N, CA, C and O of each residue as an XYZ file, in Angstrom:
508
protein
N      76.641     97.654    107.180
C      77.862     97.979    108.013
C      78.865     98.925    107.153
O      79.213     98.638    106.007
N      79.255    100.008    107.802
C      80.574    100.439    107.971
C      81.557     99.944    108.229
O      81.923     99.573    109.345
N      82.460     99.823    106.627
C      83.001     99.649    106.975
C      84.611    100.521    106.019
O      84.400    101.171    104.995
N      85.751    100.393    106.460
C      86.970    101.882    106.122
C      87.927    101.289    105.814
O      88.026    100.242    106.453
N      88.887    101.493    104.959
C      89.639    100.532    103.966
C      90.666    102.520    104.114
O      90.330    103.694    103.952
N      91.713    101.903    104.428
C      92.780    102.834    104.235
C      93.424    102.998    103.436
O      92.738    102.233    102.758
N      94.897    103.576    102.127
C      95.883    103.270    101.462
C      96.459    105.005    100.935
O      95.805    106.041    100.818
N      97.979    104.720    100.700
C      98.602    105.171     99.841
C      99.993    105.579    101.271
O     101.166    105.910    101.094
N      99.421    105.426    102.268
C     101.022    104.725    102.806
C     102.370    103.798    101.815
O     102.341    102.932    100.941
N     103.554    104.622    102.603
C     104.515    104.172    102.194
C     106.421    104.590    102.715
O     106.655    105.046    103.834
N     107.218    104.404    101.990
C     108.295    104.821    102.409
C     108.382    105.259    102.102
O     107.928    105.190    100.959
N     109.268    106.803    102.589
C     109.700    108.048    102.223
C     110.416    108.198    102.808
O     110.646    107.643    103.882
N     111.409    109.582    101.890
C     112.053    110.563    103.171
C     112.216    111.508    103.317
O     112.377    112.284    102.376
N     112.255    111.951    104.840
C     112.606    112.859    105.476
C     112.136    114.181    103.979
O     112.460    114.271    102.795
N     111.215    115.008    104.942
C     110.452    116.558    104.044
C     109.727    116.235    102.929
O     109.001    117.203    102.707
N     109.502    115.188    101.926
C     108.134    114.848    101.822
C     107.156    115.024    102.176
O     106.819    115.636    103.189
N     105.986    114.092    100.753
C     105.137    114.009    101.438
C     104.320    113.084    100.585
O     104.769    112.633     99.531
N     102.884    112.743    101.124
C     101.931    111.591    100.818
C     101.055    111.767    101.576
O     101.093    112.141    102.748
N      99.653    111.322    100.498
C      98.501    111.752    100.862
C      97.592    110.228    101.224
O      97.325    109.498    100.269
N      97.327    109.983    102.076
C      96.212    109.620    102.527
C      95.322    109.421    102.289
O      94.635    110.416    102.523
N      94.191    107.861    101.509
C      92.750    108.293    101.182
C      92.729    106.550    102.416
O      93.358    105.528    102.692
N      91.383    107.409    102.750
C      89.952    106.116    103.541
C      89.155    105.966    102.662
O      89.023    107.081    102.158
N      88.581    105.325    102.198
C      87.782    104.652    101.498
C      86.088    103.816    102.317
O      86.257    102.658    102.699
N      84.901    104.308    102.488
C      83.844    103.903    103.201
C      83.244    103.550    102.227
O      83.270    104.090    101.121
N      82.263    101.999    102.763
C      81.291    101.478    101.859
C      80.795    101.353    103.036
O      81.461    101.561    104.051
N      79.054    100.850    103.043
C      78.624    100.065    103.441
C      77.519    101.418    104.310
O      76.291    101.332    104.294
N      78.065    102.257    104.811
C      76.753    103.380    105.611
C      77.887    104.989    104.759
O      79.082    104.804    104.530
N      77.118    106.554    104.392
C      77.606    107.451    104.062
C      78.281    107.662    105.742
O      78.182    107.144    106.854
N      78.845    108.538    105.202
C      79.683    109.218    106.603
C      78.969    110.329    106.347
O      79.668    110.958    107.142
N      78.237    111.120    105.973
C      77.838    112.333    106.506
C      77.073    112.470    107.706
O      76.352    113.406    108.053
N      77.428    111.034    108.485
C      76.838    110.941    109.899
C      78.008    110.359    110.716
O      77.894    109.397    111.476
N      78.595    110.710    110.594
C      80.130    110.035    111.453
C      81.104    111.092    110.766
O      81.352    111.361    109.591
N      81.745    111.789    112.520
C      82.792    111.701    112.503
C      83.964    111.422    112.089
O      84.439    110.562    112.830
N      84.825    111.780    111.103
C      86.039    110.489    111.019
C      86.940    111.297    111.619
O      86.783    112.360    112.220
N      88.742    110.107    111.172
C      89.298    110.412    111.670
C      90.991    109.468    111.518
O      91.462    108.332    111.565
N      91.441    111.158    111.277
C      93.058    109.911    111.354
C      93.859    109.487    112.666
O      94.048    110.266    113.601
N      94.321    108.137    112.634
C      95.029    108.212    114.073
C      96.357    107.113    113.826
O      96.424    106.259    112.942
N      97.125    107.339    114.623
C      97.967    107.015    113.864
C      99.058    105.438    115.408
O      99.016    105.909    116.544
N      99.664    104.255    115.372
C     100.456    103.874    116.461
C     101.935    103.878    116.580
O     102.336    103.280    115.581
N     102.754    104.180    117.162
C     104.369    104.121    116.687
C     104.427    102.254    117.183
O     103.443    101.636    117.589
N     105.493    101.804    117.049
C     105.583    100.447    117.488
C     105.946    101.306    118.889
O     106.390    102.448    119.014
N     105.658    100.513    119.678
C     105.725    100.084    121.021
C     104.930    101.192    122.558
O     104.936    101.141    123.788
N     104.135    102.404    121.080
C     103.640    103.287    121.536
C     101.599    103.015    121.591
O     101.165    102.031    120.991
N     100.436    104.106    122.444
C      99.538    103.728    121.858
C      99.158    104.285    121.421
O      99.830    105.316    121.432
N      97.532    104.473    120.381
C      97.176    104.796    119.134
C      97.679    106.714    119.726
O      98.269    106.968    120.777
N      97.378    107.390    119.047
C      97.029    108.562    118.855
C      96.090    109.214    117.883
O      95.785    108.806    116.762
N      95.605    110.509    118.625
C      94.883    111.536    117.548
C      96.005    111.535    116.516
O      97.102    111.125    116.896
N      95.849    111.983    115.134
C      96.197    112.938    113.838
C      95.096    113.804    114.564
O      95.029    114.380    115.649
N      94.406    113.665    113.662
C      93.434    114.733    113.474
C      91.914    114.460    113.193
O      91.681    113.343    113.656
N      90.845    114.959    112.669
C      90.284    114.172    113.363
C      88.656    115.244    112.546
O      88.511    116.117    113.401
N      87.413    115.541    111.301
C      86.679    116.107    110.575
C      85.131    115.778    111.554
O      84.812    114.900    112.355
N      84.400    117.070    110.948
C      82.499    116.816    111.162
C      82.224    115.956    110.420
O      83.100    115.914    109.556
N      81.393    115.136    110.241
C      80.194    116.106    108.861
C      79.645    116.382    108.475
O      78.904    116.074    107.541
N      79.883    117.394    109.334
C      78.401    118.885    108.728
C      78.447    119.945    108.982
O      77.624    120.590    108.333
N      79.222    120.716    109.868
C      79.968    121.765    109.662
C      81.784    121.668    108.905
O      82.608    122.291    108.235
N      81.564    120.555    109.548
C      84.059    120.388    108.818
C      84.989    121.082    110.034
O      86.175    121.378    109.888
N      84.497    121.208    110.812
C      84.763    121.441    111.725
C      86.172    120.279    112.104
O      85.932    119.072    112.104
N      87.302    120.684    112.347
C      88.657    119.436    112.751
C      89.881    119.547    113.200
O      90.670    120.184    112.502
N      90.176    119.176    114.003
C      91.252    119.025    115.703
C      92.441    118.351    115.094
O      92.437    117.160    114.784
N      93.597    119.269    114.912
C      95.348    118.167    114.935
C      96.081    118.308    116.318
O      96.046    119.170    117.196
N      96.720    117.188    116.176
C      97.223    116.872    117.143
C      97.975    118.241    117.443
O      98.242    118.775    116.366
N      98.472    119.105    118.681
C      99.769    120.292    118.280
C     100.966    119.504    117.084
O     101.097    120.096    116.013
N     101.610    118.493    117.254
C     103.180    117.491    116.495
C     102.719    117.497    114.673
O     103.474    117.273    113.727
N     101.104    117.866    114.636
C     101.299    117.487    113.031
C     100.519    119.520    112.430
O      99.906    119.656    111.371
N     100.666    120.172    112.959
C      99.539    121.575    113.159
C     100.124    121.795    111.630
O     101.041    121.096    111.201
N      99.613    122.648    110.995
C     100.705    123.820    109.665
C     101.512    122.650    108.443
O     101.579    122.962    107.254
N     101.996    121.500    108.897
C     102.068    119.843    108.037
C     100.702    119.180    107.425
O     100.477    119.075    106.219
N     100.061    118.865    108.198
C      99.149    117.583    107.522
C      97.544    118.269    107.650
O      97.056    119.164    108.339
N      97.083    117.443    106.717
C      96.189    118.689    106.422
C      94.726    117.564    105.615
O      94.586    117.046    104.508
N      93.615    117.618    107.285
C      92.344    116.080    106.790
C      90.646    116.867    105.491
O      90.070    117.950    105.383
N      90.574    115.920    105.036
C      89.790    116.464    104.187
C      88.881    115.443    103.441
O      89.273    114.319    103.125
N      87.519    115.972    103.161
C      86.407    115.218    103.246
C      86.385    114.868    102.014
O      87.150    115.676    101.487
N      85.857    113.926    100.916
C      85.262    114.098     99.142
C      83.445    113.520    100.077
O      83.197    112.640    100.901
N      82.863    114.226     99.603
C      81.551    113.780     99.954
C      81.180    112.462     99.219
O      81.024    111.371     99.767
N      81.054    112.756     97.776
C      80.495    112.286     96.166
C      81.384    110.970     96.555
O      80.728    109.942     96.389
N      82.634    110.758     97.002
C      83.244    109.509     97.238
C      82.978    108.427     98.316
O      83.261    107.230     98.258
N      82.489    108.981     99.119
C      82.768    109.206    100.895
C      84.289    108.450    101.296
O      84.592    107.300    101.612
N      84.899    109.456    101.147
C      86.684    109.556    101.473
C      87.147    110.424    101.883
O      87.147    111.451    101.204
N      87.872    110.409    103.433
C      88.474    110.998    104.044
C      89.792    110.932    103.268
O      89.927    110.113    102.359
N      90.879    111.883    103.655
C      91.783    112.386    103.228
C      92.606    112.464    104.669
O      92.197    112.901    105.745
N      93.569    112.041    104.420
C      95.421    113.252    105.102
C      96.322    113.241    104.014
O      96.900    112.375    103.357
N      96.254    114.617    104.031
C      97.285    115.057    103.365
C      98.449    115.140    104.827
O      98.334    115.325    106.038
N      99.510    114.895    103.899
C     100.925    114.582    105.022
C     102.426    115.441    104.396
O     103.293    114.721    103.901
N     102.631    116.740    104.442
C     103.568    117.451    104.228
C     104.731    117.434    105.126
O     104.648    117.455    106.354
N     106.084    117.385    104.280
C     107.290    116.955    105.694
C     107.645    117.158    106.502
O     108.080    117.963    107.325
N     107.180    115.333    105.915
C     107.612    114.376    106.593
C     108.982    114.022    107.685
O     110.194    114.035    107.466
N     108.214    113.721    108.890
C     109.124    114.058    109.310
C     109.822    112.021    110.548
O     109.207    111.468    111.460
N     110.712    111.761    110.133
C     111.246    110.571    110.869
C     109.956    110.385    112.324
O     109.163    109.487    112.039
N     109.699    110.938    113.500
C     108.886    110.519    114.064
C     107.446    111.176    113.870
O     106.850    111.991    114.573
N     107.107    110.576    112.735
C     105.948    110.479    111.711
C     105.265    109.286    111.159
O     104.323    109.268    110.367
N     106.202    107.804    111.973
C     106.577    107.083    111.678
C     105.678    106.040    112.194
O     106.353    105.213    112.807
N     104.603    105.787    112.194
C     103.535    103.815    112.490
C     102.461    103.227    111.311
O     102.489    103.276    110.081
N     101.455    102.620    112.332
C     100.468    102.019    110.806
C      99.447    103.704    111.033
O      99.237    104.346    112.062
N      99.077    103.925    109.818
C      98.134    104.972    110.212
C      96.469    104.305    109.968
O      95.944    103.778    108.987
N      96.118    104.522    110.932
C      94.568    103.846    110.938
C      93.666    104.939    111.130
O      93.889    105.704    112.069
N      92.286    105.207    110.086
C      91.002    105.363    110.047
C      90.480    105.296    110.492
O      90.561    104.121    110.851
N      89.237    105.976    111.249
C      88.339    105.690    112.749
C      87.333    106.095    111.977
O      87.550    106.490    110.832
N      86.358    106.060    112.396
C      84.650    106.711    112.602
C      84.330    106.641    113.612
O      84.674    105.842    114.482
N      83.469    107.653    113.651
C      82.224    107.771    114.617
C      81.197    108.056    114.939
O      81.142    109.227    115.312
N      80.038    107.383    114.997
C      78.530    107.780    114.251
C      78.296    108.922    114.825
O      79.038    109.045    115.800
N      77.645    109.768    114.682
C      76.969    111.092    115.316
C      77.205    112.975    114.521
O      77.834    113.116    113.472
N      76.607    114.125    115.235
C      76.502    115.099    114.260
C      77.070    116.037    115.308
O      76.961    115.790    116.509
N      77.900    117.511    114.665
C      78.945    117.160    115.759
C      79.005    119.329    114.885
O      78.555    119.912    113.899
N      79.611    119.563    115.757
C      79.024    121.224    114.871
C      80.385    122.150    116.184
O      80.330    122.150    117.414
N      81.236    122.684    115.451
C      82.287    123.910    114.967
C      83.048    122.972    117.114
O      83.068    123.572    118.189
N      83.278    122.205    116.973
C      84.031    120.523    117.440
C      83.591    119.071    117.666
O      82.566    118.495    118.029
N      84.959    118.711    117.248
C      85.096    116.977    116.842
C      85.095    116.514    117.708
O      85.353    117.345    118.579
N      84.874    115.096    118.310
C      85.253    114.883    118.953
C      86.783    113.416    118.431
O      86.716    112.533    117.577
N      87.633    113.675    119.135
C      89.474    112.996    118.594
C      90.089    112.343    119.014
O      91.286    112.233    118.749
N      89.202    111.424    120.144
C      89.746    110.639    121.048
C      89.663    109.364    120.486
O      88.708    109.142    119.741
N      90.559    108.398    120.721
C      90.161    106.911    120.005
C      89.482    106.330    120.743
O      88.449    105.817    120.311
N      89.732    106.250    121.707
C      89.052    105.521    122.207
C      87.473    105.514    122.618
O      86.889    104.832    123.461
N      86.979    106.534    121.708
C      85.541    106.929    121.307
C      84.685    106.680    120.070
O      83.651    107.224    119.683
N      85.463    105.646    119.541
C      85.926    106.517    117.724
C      85.276    103.971    117.571
O      86.027    103.005    117.707
N      84.266    103.981    117.376
C      83.956    102.524    116.682
C      84.616    101.425    115.584
O      84.604    100.230    115.880
N      85.117    101.819    114.474
C      84.796    101.668    113.478
C      86.679    102.493    113.364
O      87.257    103.487    113.804
N      87.012    101.202    112.423
C      88.595    100.937    111.843
C      88.637    100.238    110.498
O      88.044     99.381    109.844
N      89.649    101.063    110.446
C      89.799    100.608    108.704
C      90.863     99.779    108.611
O      91.634    100.127    107.717
N      91.322     98.416    109.448
C      92.880     97.618    108.787
C      94.575     98.407    108.804
O      95.581     97.699    108.852
N      94.661    100.160    108.751
C      95.522    100.470    108.526
C      96.414    100.407    107.339
O      96.112     99.728    106.358
N      97.685    101.218    107.425
C      98.352    101.617    106.344
C      99.525    102.076    106.626
O      99.591    103.195    107.135
N     100.946    101.191    106.319
C     101.858    101.170    106.602
C     102.460    102.883    106.256
O     102.307    103.003    105.041
N     103.214    104.544    106.956
C     104.457    105.288    107.030
C     105.332    105.053    107.267
O     105.387    104.472    108.351
N     106.260    105.197    106.775
C     107.579    104.950    107.198
C     108.218    106.078    106.412
O     107.946    105.983    105.215
N     109.179    107.382    106.791
C     110.110    107.924    107.285
C     111.591    108.117    108.010
O     111.924    108.664    109.062
N     112.471    107.285    106.768
C     113.370    107.189    106.331
C     114.402    107.504    105.607
O     114.306    107.156    104.430
N     115.893    108.346    106.074
C     116.862    108.776    105.209
C     117.260    107.838    104.953
O     118.197    107.761    104.159
């Protein structure tokens, strides 16, 4: 059984940075696309960034391009989200998700297609 645990969220000021971690246990992420999704109060869960397990293909939401970077450490079976220049609109609960499969050149990043989820970590950006 795949389990995901997020960490690294917190309260920060605009312009600061955070590094979120998603540690996977029970299964190797070699066989899963993984991604980060967020949910702001009163809004639906939305895709932020996803990464392919086999060729490293990535996708990013337009709102985070140039500021967020997704990566994976195979040895630690962990994915990360480096977040720079945080803005108040980045506030929300950030979830790690996984979708079983192998993908090349592109990676799916629709939250409705992801079947495994972590508990979420809160990111709050406030002056």
